[in-house]
N, C-alpha and C positions, 0 to 999 in steps of 0.2 A: 496520550490524553486526547480527549474529544475524538474518539474513534467513530467515524460515521457508520451508520447501519449498513450502508452500501458495501463496506468492506467485509462485514459479517456475511452478507449474502454472497459476495464474490468468493469468499473463502469456502462456503458450502457448495458452491457450484463447481468444485473440482480442485481447488488449490490445497485444501485440507480434507482428504478423504474421510477422516474421522467425523467430520461434521455433516456429511451428506445425509445420513440417516435422520438427523434432526429436522430436516426440511422435506422429508418425504410427504408428498401430497400437497405441498405449498404451491399454489398457482397464481394467486393474486398478490398484490403488494401488501394487503392486509394479512394474508396468510404468512408471508415472509416475515412481517413484523412480529406476529404472534410467536412464530417459531424462534426468532431471535430473542424475544423476551424470555421464552422458556429456557434458552441457553444461558442468558445473562442473569436472570433473577436470582439463582442461588448465590452468585457472587455478590450481588447487591444486598441480599438478605444478610449476609455475613460481613458486610462493609468492606469487601475486598474490591469492589468496584462501585461506581456511581453511574446513574443513568440520567441524562437530560432529555426528557420526553419531548420538550418543545423543539430542540435542535436535532433530535433523533441521533444522539451520540451517547457514548459511554466512555468512562475513564477508569483505568485500573489504578488502585491505590499505589502510591509511590514506593512504599515498603515492599509490596508484592512484586512490583516491577524489578526492584533491586534484588530481591531474593531469587527470583526466576533467572535474572541475568547472571547473577553470581554463581548459581548452581549449574549452569550449562557449561559443558565442555566445548571445545572448538568444533567438534563434529556437529553437535546439536545447534550451536550458534549459526553455523553455515547452513544447515538444513532449514532452520526457521528464517534466516535471512533470504534464502532462495524462495521459500514459500511466500514471504512478504512481498517479494518482487512479483511473483505470479498473481497474488491477490490484487496488488495495486495495479498491475498491468491489465488485468481483466476488468477492473472497475474504472480505470482512467479513460475517459472518452476522448474523442478527437477534439482538439482545442479549437473551439468555435464560440462565438458570443453566446449561443444558446446553451452551451455547456459550462460556462464560466463558474456557475455556482458549485457544481460538482468538482471542477478542477480546483477551486479555492479550498474545498474541504479535503482534498486528497494531497495537494502539494506539500503541506507541512509534514505529512507522513513520508513522502519521498525524501524530503530534506533530512528528516530524522534518521532514515534508513541509510542514507549515503555514506556516513563514516563507517558503518559496519561492513558495507559492501566493499569499500576501499581497503579497509584493514584486512579483511579475509581474502582480498584479491579475487572477488567474484566478478567475472566478466562474461557477458553473454549478449546476444542480440536483445533479449528481454530487458536486461539492465540498461543497455544503450537506449532502447525505445522509451523506457520509463523516464530516464533522465531527460531525453529530448522532449517528451510530452510536458513534463514539469517546467522545463526551461521555456518552452513555447508559451505556456500559460503565463509564466512570470514576465516574459517579453511582451506579451499582449497587455499586461498591466503596467508596462513601463518600469518594471523592477529589474533593470538591465544588469546592475551589479550582482544580483542574485542569479540571474539567468545565465550570464556568461560562463561561470565555472561549470555549470551543468551541461551547457552546450559543448564546452571543450572536453569534458569527461565523456560525454556521449560520442563525440567524434573520435576520440582516442580509442574507445572500446570498439566502435564500428570498424575502424581501421585495423584493429587487432584480430577481430573475429570474422570479418567478411573479406571476400576476394577483392583485389584491386578493381576499380571501376564499377563497383556495385552501386546501384542507384541510391541506396540508403546513405551511403557515404556522401554523395553529392548533395542530397537534401539536408 
């Protein structure tokens, strides 16, 4: 729900190769928005998704979400979970006051993705970075009880995939 337009743009910039052609020639923010609308409008027209123009977000109908999730096998779920990590990572900015608005838009998607990543046992530097970024944002908002599990998961993944004494483990 409330999928920010930024995620659609990030997806088209490399995480989902099938979308790249839809954005050919898009150079300005307005071009990117038009291209995104062209992708999403057929879904909206058939009530499979809704678009909130004021918030620049869209939501997929719950029944559509359920059908897609239930028809995926383990291989597809893993592939799309990894793509979601790539999309969120490319869109998630450095956690700084000037980026809090975007961090606030993306953090719920990281939290929604976390159980899928854990159940599929998807561990990588990208997953660790994403969890760390979301946790840093939550920490900056004094939402410590939400930040702590993400920090711990991020640290555990970094320790698993990086060599000892790597600077990312310390940070």
